[in-house]
Structure formats: structure tokens, C-alpha cells
N, C-alpha and C positions, 0 to 999 in steps of 0.2 A: 200449607196454610199457617200451621203453627210457627214454623221457622220465619215465615214472612212477617207475621204479626209481632214476633219477638224481636226481629231485626228492626222493624219500624219503631218499636218501643225503645230499643237501644239508641236508634238515631234521633228520636225525639229528645233524648237527654244529652247526646254527645255530638250531634251534627255540627253545631256552631263551633265547638272546640276543634273538631277534625278539620273543618274548613279554615278556621283562623290559623291552624298549625300547618296548613298546606299539605295535608294527607290526601292523595288522589282518591277519587270516589271509588275506583275499581278495587281498592284494597279494603273497603269498609266491611263488606260481608265476611271476608276471611278473618279480619281483625275480630269481629264479633264472635266468630266460632272459637278462635284461639283464646279469647278472654273467658268465655263461658266454660270452656273445657280445660282451661289453664294449660295450654299447649306452648311449651318453650322449645321450639324445634330448630333454632338457629344452628345448633350443633350438627344437624344432619346435612346442612348446606355449606357451612363455613367451618374453618379450622383455625385455632389460635396457634401462632408460632412465636417463639421467643427469639429476639434479635441477639446475635452473638455479642455478649457484653464487652469482650476485649476490643472488638473493632468498632463498637458503637460510639458515635459522637454524642456530646452532651445533649444536643437538641433533638437527637433522633429518638424514635419511640422504643420502648422496651419490648413491646408485644405488637404483633401485626395480625390481621385477620385475612385469611385467604379463602377464596371461593373454591369449593370442591367440585363444582359443576357449573355449567352456564346458568346465568340468572337473567331471565327475560323481564324487563321492567313492566311490560304490559300484562304479565301473568299475575292475577290478583292474589295468588297464594304467597307471593314473596313479600310479606310484611311480617315482622318478627317481634315478639315481646322481649324486651330487655328488662330484667329485674334491676331494682336499685339495691346495691350492696350495702349502702349506708346513707342515712338521712340525718342531718345534724345542723345545729347552730354553731357558728365559729367559736363562741365562748365555751361550748360544751365539748369540743373535740378531745382535749387532753384527758378530761375526766372520763369520757366514754371509753377511750382506749385503755385507760388504767383499769376500768371495771370490767372490760369485756376482752378476755384474752383471745378468743376465736376471731373477733373483729381485728384485733391488733395483728394477729398472725396473717390474716387474709390480706390486710393492707401491706404488711411487710413483704409478702410474696408479690403482690401487684406492683410494688415499687422496687422490688429486687434489692432489699436492704440487707446489710451485713448481719448474719445470725449472731455474731459475737458482741454486738452492741449491748450496753446496759439498757434496762427498761426505760429510764429517763431519756437516754440518747435515742433509742428506737422511736419513742413517742414524738420527740422533737423532730426527728427526721421525717416521720410520717406527716406531721403537721406542715413541714416545709415543702414536701413533695405533693401534697394533696391538691394544691391549687392548679396544677397542670391539668388535672382530670375533673375537678369539681365543676358541677353545673348548678343552676338554681332555677327556681320558679317561685311565684308568689300567688297568694289567693287574693285576687283583686276585689272580690265582693265580701271579704271578711268584715265582721261587724265593728272591729276596732283597728287602730293603726298598728298595734303590736302584732296582730295576726296577719297583717298585710306585708310584714317584713320578709325579705328573701328567705326561702328554705333551701338549704344546700344539700346536694346529694352526689354520690359516686355511683355510676352505673356499673353493672356486673362486668366480669372479665371479658365477655364477648364484646359488649359495647365499648369498653375501655381499650380494646385492641384496634379499633378503627383509627387509621392515621389521618393527619391533616393533608388537604390538598386544596389549592386554589381552583382546581377543576375536579370537584368531587364526583364520585359515582353513586353516592347514597346520602341519605339524611338520617339523623336521629333526633326525635322531638319528644318532649315529655307529654304524658297523657294521663289525666285523672279519670279513673274508672269509677263512676259514681255508685254503681251497684254494690261494689265491695269497699268503697272509700279508700282505694289504694292508687298510688301514682306509679306508673310504669314509664318506660321510654319505648318508642316505636322505631324500629330500624327498617328502612325500605329503600330500594334502589331508585335512582332518578336517571340512570343510564343502564344500558345492557352491560352485564358483567360477565366476562369470559372465565372459564375454568382456569384456576391458578392465579387469577388477577387478585391484587390486594384491594380491600375495601377502604375507601377514603371519604371523608366529609370535610366541610369547611368550618374550621373552628372560629372563624370571624364572620359567620353567616349574616348577611344583611348589612354589613358595614362597607360602605362604598368609598368613603374618604380614604385616600391612599395612606396618609400619615397616621391616621387613627388606626387603620387596619394593620399597618406594620407594627404599631405599638401593641395592639391586642395579641398579635401573633408572636411576640417576642419569646414566650416560653418554648416555642417550637421552631421558630425561624430566626436565627441570629441576625440582628440588624444593629448597626451603629447609628446613633442619633447625634454624634458629637458635632456634626456640621450644622446642626440646628441651634439657634440661640435659645438659651434657657430663660430669656426675658420675653414674656408674651407680648404680642401686639395689643394695643388698646382696641377694644371692639367698637363696631359701629353702633349708632343709636338704636337700631332695630334690636340689638341683643338685649338691651335694657327693657324692652317691651315684651319680649317673648314670655309666654306663660303668665302674664299679668292681666288683670281686668283693666280695660281702658279707663283712664281717668282724665279729667279736664282741668284746665288751669283757671283760676279766678279772673274776673274782670276787675282789675284794681283801679279804684276811682281816685285814690289819694286822700279821700276823706277819712278821718279817724273815727273809730267806733266810739260812740258816746259812753262815758262811764256811768255806772249805775250805783246806787247805794245798796241795792239788793239784787241778786241775780237768781233767776230760775234755772234749775239744773235738771236736765234729763240724762239719765245714765243707764247703761246696760250692765254695769259692774256692781255686784252686790256689796262689795267692800266700800265703794263710794257712798252707797246708800246708808251703810252702817256707820261709817266713821266721819263723814262730812257733817259736822255738827255746828259749825259756825253759823250763827243766825243770819248772816248776810248772804247765805246761799240756801235757797229753798228748793227742795226736791219736788219735781212735777212728773206727771205720768205720761205726757205726750211730748213728742218732738216739736210740734207746732207752737206750743206755748213757752218753750224753753228759750233762754238766752245762751245757755251753754249746752252743747251736745257732747256727751262723754261716752264714746262708743267702745265696744270691744271688737266689733267687726270692722273690716276695712271700709273707709269712706273714700269715694272717688269723685263725686260730682261737685267739685269746688266752684265751677262756673255757675251752676244753678244756685248754689248757696249764696254766691256773691251778688247775683242779680235779684233773686227773690227774697233773700233774708240777709241783707248786708250788715245787720246788727247782731247776728249770732256768731258765737265762737264754736269751733270744733277742735277736738283733741288730736288732730293729725295734720301733717303737712303734705302738700302735693309731692309725689314721687319720693317719699321718705324711704322707700324700699332700697334706695341706693346705699343705705347703711344697715337696714334691718334684715336683708337677705345676704347670706354668708358670701356667696360668690361675688355679689355686687359690692359688698363692703371691701373685699380684696381689691377689686378694680378701682374703687373710689380712693383707697389708700395709696395705690400705685400712681395716682395722678401727680403726686409731687413727693419729693424726698423727705419732707418734714413728717408727713403722716406714714410713709412707707417704713420708716425706721421703727415704728411701734408694732408692725404686723409680722408675725412669723411667716416665713416664706410659704406661699400658697399658690395652688394651681387648680383650675377647673379641670376635672378629669375627663371632660368631653372635648371642649373647645381648645384646651391648652395641654392636652395629653402629650403631644410631641415635645413641648417645652419641658414638661415635667420629666419625661424619660431622658431627655438630654441632660438635665440637671442631676437626675438620679445616677446616670452612668458616669457623669463627671465626678460626683462625690465618691462613687464606688471605686473608680479608677485611682483616686487620690487618697484612698483609705480614710475617708471622712465619715462621720456618723450619718446614718441614712434611715433613721426611724421617722415614720410619718404617721400622723393621725388622720384618718379618712372619715369624713362625716357628710351626711346629706345637707344640702343647703335649703331644704324645704321641710325639715323636721326639727322638733325640739325635744326636751326631756331626756337628752342623752341617748336617744334611740339610734340604732344601726350605726354605731361609731366603732372604729377598729384602729388598733395601733400595731404597726408592723414595719419591718425592714425588708419584707419579702415582696419583690417586684411582681411576681406572678399573682400573688394574693391581691395586691393593689389594682392590678390590671383587671382581674376578675370583678373586683368591687365596682370598677368603673362601669360595668355592664348592668348594674342592679338599680340604676336610677341616678338622678343628678347628684354629684358628689364633688367635694373639694378634697385635695390632699394638702395638709398643712404640716410644716416641719414640726415634729414633736419636741416640746420643750424638755430637753433631757437633763437640764441643770436648774430646776426650779428652786426658788426660795421655799424652804420647808418650815413647818411649825411643829414644835415638840408637844406631843400629847401623851402624858404619862400613862393614861388608861389604854393607850395603843402600843406602849413600850417602844416608842420611837418617834421619829419625825415624819410627818405626813404632808402630802400635797394640800394646798388650799387655793381657793380663788376668791376674788373680791368683787362684789357687785356694788357699783355706784349708780344711783338714780340720776339720770341726765335729763334736764328740763330745758326745753327750747321755746323761747318766746318769739324769736325773729331769726330769719336766716340772712337777710340783707337789710341792715347790718346784722352780724351775729350777736344775739342777745341770749346767752345760755348760762346755766347754773348746774351745780351738782348739790345734791342733798348731803349735808355734812355727815350724817349718820350712815355709814356704809354697812354692807352686810357680807357675811362670810359663809363659805361652804368648805367642808373638810372631807378628805379621804379618811377611811377608817383603818387603814393598814399602812405600816411604814413604807415609804417610797423606795424603790430600787428599779433599775432598768432591766427588768425581767418579768416574767409571769404577766404578760400584757392582757391575758384573758381574765385576770382577777380584777373585777370591777371596783371593789372597795380599796384597791391599792392605787389605781391609776385615774379614777374619776371622783368627782366631788359632788355630783348631783345625786343625793340620796332620797329626795322627797318622794320619788316614784318607784323606788326599789324595795321590793318586798323583803321584809325581815332585816333591812339595813338600819343601823343606828344613825339618826340625824342629830349631829352635835349642834346645840344652840349656844351661841356666844355673842353677846352684844359687842359692838365695836369699842365701847369704853373699856370693857374687860379685856378685849383683845389687845388694845393699845398698852395697857398695863403690863400684860405678859410679853408683848413685843419688846418693850423697853428693857426687859430682863434678858430675853433671848438674843436680841440684836442691839446692844447698847451703842454700837458704832454706826447704826443706820437709823437716823431719826425719821419718824413717820412723816413729819412735815415736809421733809425733802422728797420722800417717795410720793406723797400726795401732790406735791408741786409738779412732779413729772407726770402724774396721772392727769391732772387738769390740763397740762400742756398738751398731752397726747389727745385728749378729747377735743380740745380746741382745734388742733391740727386736722383732725378727722372732719370736723364740721366745716373748716375752711376748704378742705378738699371737696366735700360734698356740695358746697355752694359755688365752687369755681367753674362748674359746667352748667349749661342750661338744661332744663328738662328735655328728654327723659333721662339724661345722663347725670343730672344733679337735682338737688332740692328745688322745688318751686316756691317762690316768694308768696306769702299770703298773710295779710294783717289779721285775718280771722282765725289763724291757726295758733294753737298751743299744743305742745306734745311732751309726753313723758316716755322715756326709754330706760332700759336697764343695760348698762355696759358691764360685761363680765370680763375680768382682767386677771392675769396671772403675773407673778413677778419672776424674772429670770436673772440668774447671776452671769454676768459677762466675763470675758477673759481677764478683765482688770479687777474683778471682784465686786463691781458695782451692781446694785439691784435696779433693774429696769422693768417698767410695766410692759406687758404685751397684751394687745387687745385680742380677745377670743371671739366675741360676738356682741352685737347690740340688738336688744330684743324689743319688738313691738308689743304693746299692752302686756307687760310682764306681770307675773303673779306677785302681788304686793301684800300678801297675807301676813308674812312675818313683819314687814315694815309697820303695818297697822297694829299688830299685837305688841310689838316692842315700843312703838311710839304712837300713841293714840291720836296725836294731833297731825299725823303724817299728811292726810289729805287737806286738813284745814290750812296747814302751812303752804302746801302746793297751790291751792286755789287762791290763797292770799297773794302769793307771788305772781301767779298768772294773770289774775283779773283785777287785783287791787293794788298791784305794784308795791306790795309790802314784803320786803325780804325777811323780816322778823328774825334775822340772825340764824336761820336754819340752813342757809345755803352758802356755797362758795361761788363767786362769780367767775366765769371764764372770759369775761370781757376785758380784762386788764391787758 
């Protein structure tokens, strides 16, 4: 009775997890017993063997797992606990290896690395090899985004010795044991296994698309993608709608919105409430009484707004996500050569993975630089971003959620910071203001904003955040350098006297205009929707790259929806007064550069 009640209590906590992981019911009771009594008995049934190193091909495994006896998949006892040898975040790998010699030695044996390597070489080799065996899980119900990021792990020597097969005889799945708050992996057969048979599992489990499957399996199965074009096809309209809340288009009457002497403003943004002080704009508490709706949430029902409230403005355009979502911005820029030239080469690591691998293999074959920055297209604040030239690493990252791979800017224009003892990376944020998409009526705020890295740039140590990234607002203990654009320009003229900022700014405005032209050249959902009631503010993040001629050219990194404008308001207290004057009173007030020329 006691065992039954305890098993039921275990299943009350873990049944959903076991079911969703596909663990057959007849293993559950045995699993419970092994967890409670901490029974790791795989070694009594299986044996680890090392593959002959001299005759081993690059893609073949180092270790294999052989059955010592027949294993009947219907026998409930054949489920085995696999310990996790190492749990890590990618940016912590090298430091953990440096501080933990036993872990370093264990990984060195697991990857059969040369004993004569220096410590730095050994750690670098472990880092490069780890991605063939690394797995991940995430805590989907964590209270904040940071805790939902992938957690990486290496399973123990038993689990790491299971080979790949397209027709596997077993599975290995992660399992979080709530009672002890520990994550294990579970090994169990899905076919009967005969004595002396090797254990295999599918390293691309659940991936049915043949091209994507071949790409994911590259670390274990050599495949050439050279016959595949590295130029992706343009996706169908359905792609633009995936994962987005449905939105409607306005019913456009052709009647202009009547101008007012005073506008009532409803806003969800505290900074607008604080800094919009022009007496021609009065803050109100409800949407119904407002003339201007300034949201921080996504607004989608443009049709209802145009029918029921044709005199109201809203601070968004229909289908503006074609520039504010990273993968869609890439597709938008590819639409014509003018905007494509401003975009670092980019690929969606799900739908365009075969094109990416083709291009990666082409560059690798021709000895070209192959560093990529991999980033989610649905997260901000510099979260879950990785820089690497390791293809196995990139392919594993493609399994952790929607991501793009973008050619890393390896020759950026740098800015000398004496307090950092060298030249650092920086990026530039221009505020982009859109009044109309057809025809394009757009502006940039003259006062741009700057973000700086805190360590001198070099093409190494990519795990060092303050060397390769510029977003310090959300990084604990990182210094955030404040520098107004006026002071930056004075220093710029000293550091780069042969590169006048007005010429660079001219290229930046040309770039932003080209992107808007591309965004308006297709009908919704592939492009912007026209709406006379729309006005929108975006933040364009830009980096400067030095080309082979020595010219400085802007590269678009991303365009942000409802960006954080705190620094803008603190630096320039009329920031929102100027913007509302431009948007609703047609008063440029000399604070903006027009893109309409």
C-alpha cells in the first residue's frame, strides 16, 4: 500500500513530464524505484568501448555502448538513470574548466584530447568539441525570460557513448526530478536489443524535413551542401503571419483627419506622461476620450479604429513587424539590392538552414572568415546571443528556439576610450519616425545615441560580453558609458579626421530610406500597410564597418518596436515635445533630418 501511494504521489508530480517526453508507462514504476534508491545500474547491462583512434574517421564516435545481454523493450526494468556530468551556460564554459581541474580532465578523456596540450589549448579544444555531445533543456514556466534561456549539459560517459542512427534502438530524454530538484536523463530501449548489439539513438529526433535533418546531423554524418544555393528563396505570405496575432487593415476613406489646436493623449508609456509637456497635448486617462493613442503593447485592430474612431491616431502601422522582427527585417532587406547592401549576410536557422550551411561550407572551403553572431529574433536586451565559427555550435543553437545567424562584423569602426586602454566597439541608435508609408514620409531625430563596449576589441574571447557587446543597460556590474552625440562628434573629428560624420550620416539616412522603400514595396502581410491614422517611432541600431577600400559603411543590426527612450528624455527634455510636434502639428522644429529627399 505504501509503495502504491508513494508511486501515485510521484506520478502526480511527474506524469505530465513523462508523457510529454514519450516515456512508456510500463517503465514508470521502475523509474520511481531507481530515483528513490539512486540506482545507476546501466553498467550491469551495458559496456563502454573505445573506438580504435587510428582507424576512426572524423565523423565516427570515440566511444560506443554495447549490450552485455539481451534487452527486452517490454520489460519495465530496462530504464536507466543517466547522470549529467556537466551543466553550463556557454559563456561560462572556459571559466568553469579553468577553475575545475577534475571537470577539465573528465572532458579531456571523454573527447580523447592530447595530454601534451597547454591548459589554454586544452580548454579551447574542449570548447570546440563539446557541441557534438551537448544537449539542452529550458524551464518553460520560469518567472522571467532569463531563467527560460536554454540550460546546456553533457550526459555522463554511458549516455555519451550511445551512437547516432536513423533507425535507433533506444532513446535518451532529460527528466527533472522535482523531489530532489535534480535533472537526469533517462535511457530506455524502443526496440529489442540483442547481446553484443550497439546502442543507438536519433540525434535529430523529431526533425522530418530532409534538408534540415541533414544539416543538424552534420557533426556525425558528413554531407556536402555545395549543390544548394546559398541565396534563400523568398517565403510565401503565410510565413509572415506565423506566430503573430492576427491584425486587420484600415478602411481608408480618403478623407483627411481634421487638425486640432489641442490633442488629448492616452499613453501607456510613463516617459511620455513625464516628458510630454507641450500645452497643445493634454494627457487623459482613457482611450475613449483620446485623440492620440500611444501604446507600448501591440495594436492590431486597424479596421475597427478606422470605422469607429476615424479621427484618432495610433502610434503603430499595420504589419510593421516586417522591419521590427529580426528574421522579417532580413527578408525585407533582401527584396531589393539597394537595402540588401546595408544588411550583414543573414539566415533563418530553421527555414534557411540548408542555405546557411551551403554558404558556411563555401566560405570554409575558400579559407574565408566564418564567424557568425547567432541571436533570437523574438528576444531583446542582448539575451541568448552567441558569436562563433564552430558549425556544430551553431547547429545546436538552431534547436533552442527561433534564431538567425548573421555574419559577424569582424572589422568594425572602433572608438578609442582611454579609460579602457584601447579601441572598443560601439553602435549608434537613430530614432526613426514614420508619418506615412505611401508615399514615404519619414525622419530621423538628429540627436543620435551611442552604446559602447567596455574592453578593447579583438577577434577572440567571444564569451567576454564586455568585449563584443555594447548593451550594458541590463548587465549586472557592467559600466554604462554615457556620451552625448555632441561630445562624440567632437572626439570623432579628432580620431577620424578623414571621415566626416556628415558623410556617414548621409549613408545612414540613405540606408533607412532604402529599408522603408523595401518594406512598402510589398502588400501586407509581406509589407507595411498604409494607414493615415498611423504614426510610429522606431529605434534603428547601426554599426559601422570598414570595407576593403577603407570606407566606413553603416550596417543595420535591428529596428526596435517601442524602444526604451529614457536616455533620450534625460539628455533632451524636449524629445517627446519635438516628436509630437512633428507627428501631429507638422512642425519639424529643426530637430529632425528628413528621409524624403
